[in-house]
C-alpha positions, -999 to +999 in steps of 0.1 A: +199+719-491+215+694-467+252+694-468+271+662-477+289+645-449+324+632-446+313+595-450+298+604-484+331+617-495+359+597-481+371+577-449+402+561-441+393+526-453+427+509-445+427+521-409+390+514-403+392+478-416+424+472-396+405+485-365+376+463-372+398+432-376+416+440-343+384+442-324+381+410-304+362+402-272+394+401-251+396+408-213+379+441-205+359+443-239+322+449-236+317+419-257+335+397-232+305+400-209+288+371-226+289+353-259+271+368-289+275+358-326+290+383-352+297+412-329+298+447-345+333+462-338+332+493-316+362+516-324+357+515-362+320+520-358+325+549-337+347+565-363+321+557-390+293+573-370+314+604-364+321+607-401+283+607-408+278+637-385+305+661-398+307+679-431+327+665-460+350+695-461+357+695-423+395+690-422+397+690-385+371+662-383+390+642-409+420+640-387+400+627-357+386+597-376+418+577-377+426+585-342+392+572-331+397+539-352+431+535-336+416+540-301+440+569-294+436+582-259+411+611-257+401+609-295+366+597-287+360+623-261+373+650-284+350+638-312+320+639-288+327+674-277+335+684-314+301+671-327+281+686-297+297+720-301+296+723-339+269+702-353+242+691-329+216+708-307+205+690-276+180+662-286+181+671-322+191+638-335+188+600-326+206+570-339+184+539-342+197+503-341+168+479-343+190+449-346+213+457-317+229+422-312+253+426-283+252+464-285+285+473-304+268+501-325+249+513-296+282+518-277+294+537-308+265+560-305+270+566-267+307+573-275+298+602-299+271+616-276+241+610-297+209+596-281+204+560-291+171+542-296+181+505-297+160+474-298+161+438-308+134+411-310+157+386-295+156+386-257+192+376-252+204+405-275+181+430-258+194+419-223+231+422-235+225+456-250+209+468-218+239+453-199+266+472-220+248+504-226+216+512-206+223+498-171+257+515-166+242+549-174+214+544-148+240+536-120+269+557-130+294+572-106+279+555-075+298+540-047+297+503-041+271+492-014+286+461-001+299+462+035+335+473+037+334+489+002+358+518-006+350+551-023+377+544-048+351+523-067+328+553-072+340+566-107+321+556-138+309+519-135+336+509-109+310+509-080+289+485-099+318+463-109+330+463-073+296+450-061+292+424-088+327+412-077+319+412-040+285+394-042+298+371-070+326+359-048+301+353-020+280+332-043+311+312-054+322+305-018+287+295-008+281+273-039+316+256-034+306+247+002+272+234-007+284+214-037+317+201-024+303+166-022+300+166-059+338+173-066+358+150-044+396+150-047+415+122-063+448+108-048+449+139-026+446+163-056+418+186-067+402+172-098+406+195-129+381+176-151+363+144-160+366+129-194+335+111-205+324+089-234+289+081-248+281+044-251+254+022-265+247-015-267+267-034-294+245-045-322+261-080-323+236-104-304+265-125-293+282-095-278+256-070-265+285-051-246+280-016-237+304-002-264+320+032-262+314+057-290+348+072-287+358+100-310+390+099-291+408+078-264+439+099-263+440+119-230+473+138-235+497+144-263+519+165-242+556+154-248+567+133-218+532+133-204+513+112-229+482+093-216+454+072-232+425+053-222+417+017-232+382+002-231+381-030-211+352-054-209+353-075-177+324-096-163+300-078-187+309-044-176+327-017-196+355+001-178+388+019-189+424+012-182+447+043-182+481+040-199+510+063-196+528+067-230+521+073-267+488+057-278+491+032-307+473+045-337+448+017-339+437+024-303+431+062-307+395+059-315+368+033-324+350+058-346+350+050-384+358+082-404+357+119-395+322+126-405+291+107-393+285+084-364+297+050-375+317+030-348+333-004-344+329-024-312+363-027-296+353-060-279+340-080-309+347-060-340+310-054-349+305-022-370+275-001-362+259+024-385+248+060-379+212+049-383+217+023-356+233+048-332+204+073-339+178+046-332+196+037-299+196+073-289+159+080-296+153+048-275+173+064-246+200+038-249+229+062-256+244+069-222+274+086-206+303+066-191+331+081-171+363+073-188+391+092-169+398+117-142+422+145-148+442+163-120+467+191-123+503+177-118+535+198-115+543+195-152+508+191-167+478+169-163+478+134-147+450+109-155+434+082-135+409+055-140+376+065-124+375+053-087+342+043-071+343+075-053+344+096-085+316+075-101+294+079-071+300+117-070+289+120-106+259+098-102+235+123-086+199+131-093+191+161-114+172+189-096+134+189-101+131+225-113+151+225-145+149+251-173+127+238-200+131+243-238+130+220-268+160+219-291+152+230-327+147+205-355+174+219-376+202+194-386+224+221-401+232+236-367+218+211-341+229+175-344+219+162-310+181+158-314+187+131-341+204+111-313+176+114-287+188+146-270+156+166-276+156+192-249+183+217-237+185+198-203+196+168-221+229+186-230+242+184-194+253+158-170+232+155-138+261+171-119+263+201-142+225+206-139+227+205-101+256+230-101+240+254-125+206+253-107+224+259-073+242+290-088+210+303-103+192+300-068+221+317-051+220+347-076+183+351-068+191+349-031+218+375-032+197+399-052+178+405-021+210+409-001+222+436-025+188+454-022+191+453+016+227+467+015+218+494-010+191+506+014+216+506+043+240+525+021+214+553+017+202+545-018+168+557-026+140+530-017+117+538-045+104+502-050+106+506-087+122+477-106+147+477-133+122+469-161+101+499-151+131+524-151+139+522-114+171+538-102+168+530-065+178+501-043+155+476-057+166+483-094+202+483-083+200+449-066+183+436-098+211+452-120+237+434-100+219+402-104+217+407-143+256+407-144+258+377-120+233+359-144+256+366-173+284+350-153+261+319-153+255+322-189+292+323-196+297+292-175+271+272-194+293+276-225+319+256-207+298+231-186+278+210-209+283+176-226+290+194-259+324+206-244+352+184-259+387+177-245+417+194-260+444+166-255+471+188-268+467+216-243+451+196-216+420+219-214+384+221-222+368+235-253+337+256-251+303+244-263+303+270-290+334+267-310+313+275-341+277+287-346+261+254-339+256+227-312+271+195-327+269+160-313+299+151-292+312+116-283+340+121-261+335+151-239+349+169-209+332+180-177+352+207-159+353+213-122+338+248-118+358+254-086+392+245-100+413+264-126+396+246-155+385+267-185+352+283-178+355+279-140+333+301-118+361+324-107+373+332-142+339+338-155+332+361-128+365+380-133+358+383-170+324+399-164+337+423-137+366+435-159+341+442-187+318+462-164+348+483-151+354+494-188+317+501-197+310+537-207+286+554-183+278+584-204+251+591-230+214+587-235+203+551-244+169+534-245+168+497-251+135+479-259+125+445-271+107+452-304+103+440-340+125+463-360+103+458-391+071+473-375+081+494-346+080+532-344+112+552-344+120+587-330+117+616-355+148+628-372+166+594-368+198+581-383+196+544-389+229+528-378+225+491-377+239+457-389+213+438-408+210+400-402+221+383-434+197+356-446+201+324-426+240+326-419+234+325-382+203+312-364+203+338-336+170+329-321+176+291-321+211+295-308+202+321-282+178+295-265+209+277-251+216+307-228+181+321-226+167+292-206+193+298-179+190+336-179+154+333-178+155+310-146+177+338-130+159+369-142+123+362-148+113+382-118+135+412-129+123+413-166+090+395-167+081+409-201+115+401-216+114+365-204+078+359-206+082+332-233+096+297-226+121+303-255+130+332-276+108+345-304+114+328-338+100+356-358+133+371-364+144+386-398+160+356-414+154+331-442+159+299-421+138+272-438+130+255-406+110+285-395+089+281-427+081+244-427+114+235-443+105+256-474+137+274-484+121+295-511+093+306-487+119+316-462+138+337-486+107+354-498+097+362-462+131+376-455+132+399-486+096+410-478+107+419-443+137+439-456+114+459-479+089+466-451+117+476-428+131+504-450+096+516-460+086+519-423+119+536-413+118+562-442+089+581-424+114+587-394+146+593-413+166+625-408+165+651-436+200+664-430+221+633-421+226+600-439+217+566-425+239+536-425+235+498-426+261+471-425+255+440-446+274+409-459+282+411-496+288+376-507+305+357-535+270+346-547+259+382-549+288+391-570+283+361-593+246+371-599+256+406-608+281+395-634+259+368-649+242+385-679+217+357-683+207+357-647+170+365-639+170+358-602+178+387-580+205+384-553+201+393-517+224+422-522+203+435-551+170+432-532+186+450-502+197+480-525+164+480-542+144+481-509+165+511-499+158+529-532+121+520-532+118+535-497+128+569-511+165+569-504+195+578-524+225+555-519+255+578-516+283+553-508+292+517-503+323+510-481+340+478-474+349+477-437+362+443-431+362+423-400+385+397-415+416+400-437+409+396-474+418+362-487+416+342-520+386+322-508+364+354-503+330+342-494+317+374-481+328+409-469+312+433-445+301+464-463+285+497-452+256+511-473+253+548-468+220+564-479+199+596-473+165+609-482+163+615-520+157+651-529+121+660-532+129+677-566+146+646-578+139+641-616+131+611-637+154+601-665+158+576-693+182+546-694+202+563-723+206+596-704+216+578-673+241+556-690+256+586-707+259+605-672+274+573-657+299+570-685+309+606-682+310+608-643+322+575-631+359+577-644+364+609-625+349+595-593+371+564-596+402+585-602+396+604-570+389+573-549+416+551-563+441+579-559+440+571-522+456+538-525+427+515-524+434+477-521+425+458-553+400+437-534+380+468-524+379+486-558+347+470-572+328+476-540+337+513-541+328+514-578+294+500-570+287+527-544+299+555-568+278+542-597+248+538-575+251+574-563+246+585-599+218+559-604+197+568-573+199+606-576+170+602-599+135+594-587+137+565-611+152+556-645+130+545-674+138+517-697+129+519-734+097+499-728+085+525-702+092+503-671+114+513-643+150+502-644+159+477-616+191+480-596+202+446-611+205+462-645+222+493-630+249+472-614+256+453-646+261+486-664+282+499-635+303+468-637+307+472-675+318+509-670+342+499-643+357+472-665+361+497-693+379+522-669+403+494-658+409+485-694+418+521-701+441+525-671+455+489-670+457+478-706+480+449-698+452+430-680+431+405-700+394+409-702+389+380-678+412+395-653+394+428-654+360+412-650+373+392-620+391+421-604 
């Protein structure tokens, strides 16, 4: 009989959640290679996976878990050696992550030394996982190949990082020289950024002026360095006068209200509606107008009205060979199509398009240079590319270009017309400040060769620093595949983070970066980038992927979840539990506690899918990535499950209820004795109750039908409330049910 594992008994919840909350994509973090939404934290995930491999009574392993979560020096290495020496034979187990995202859980598997079989249907996610996990292994411990390189770069991924840095700098120098005519100085100073405003024709027939659609005319709020722009109409032409000082309140914007796109003409007072602005946008009559030029002064930014020189420099033709891709018709996350910006290329100024295309061309040019230098340095000339598993000069040159393409990807986040101007800090905000592409009215165009946020040099440095810290050990295979239908390795542990309904439109959002990465890397990964945009067949309930039918979308999502677990069950380990992270939401909780509810929540369908696939749920752990708060919308939880025993018995509802009533209080006593936070107690209780419920093949209701997990959760909730009432008699019934 398989032995229970530590994760099925107890883990240091407080420390694991604290670790997950701390895990941010800072300098040197693998997640800082490139933007991805909802990254899985690495250290806490490593500790979680370790606890799933060691026995529940292994005291030595218990001490290591907290050290791993806290990133103590040597703890991960000790855990890896411990697992290898005591628990695993070579190749006896594989962790599977079919929704790999940016690769956080894959890195956790590498850390522990278990072979990882990773995949994602999303091309961007697949590429990022390859970049953080697969490519570093292939080129571990090699010396940099660029001329003049030093052997000090040869350990781990430092050689790779050294080459990305060297050739990346070469690209930056060449691009700056080629594009210098686009970025002229102003008053003898390097321009930091250009501030633009969108305009359209005033609806007043007597005016017809090109009115600004200005969400903000304030350029700087820094004390003593205040600036603002005033729209001026002279000889039928709209220009701006730059003022030094505090902007009068009535001059700060001509936008009406915070939400929507209603504006008042600053020249005649005519008010235009959102419908009018959208109509003008669709007709191509919403255009960009340069409002101000920002330079770096000794004590902050200085601003000037655009000179003819600056206007001419910005007025360039876009390149002919632009990345193509249509923006989604999804107004929840993509506002721009309603205003006539229908394709991704419409999100950039012509100068930005020229700059990004030039960098893309240079990345492809220097790929060949790296291949040549690698051959000269003695690297094997096997002529096998990266996509086909190559490890020689050709694959190495392609690998370097992958990371240089990620530099370009990072830059696109800071070089589009979606980037707004932060007039408090005097800097540029990224395109993605949330998981959406909103319509912007006043926007900032940074100088990529200045010290502006998202400049080329800083993007390169961030990528290089992340590469230096990538782990080069382990055995990882990353493929692009549909996690629902794909084959898995025998004796697999599922260790994944399931996409939750339609919280994030990964496929739609990924296209913003995908079109640029495809331009750079189509020759490197022709299969990965064969489509014009990413596949939209992801596991989600996004209504727009189902003709706008929300119910159809939810049905498809739940059907996909069921098929996924049924498919995986055939490959699951007999000896080790599997794990899936999921977002348990406020609406899930409300559905459980609503006795009159007949609709099943997403949470209940997930649990039922696991059970119906032949698994026993042994634990549910809340491992938070955000601090608990009163608003509680969702919490990240880990569902632990293993193959149900072949000899599992059936039972009746009455017998199961009696067993639950007898066993649950003792289980809660044990768990709550560890000082569990109040907000985590119900989640733990669910897991404990479900471990009793799912040990049976199924539970029969009085009418002979199988009991659904919805009913089980309601009984678990009732017994938990009774437990609290017995232990905390001073609480009211309502307080008990809520807490």
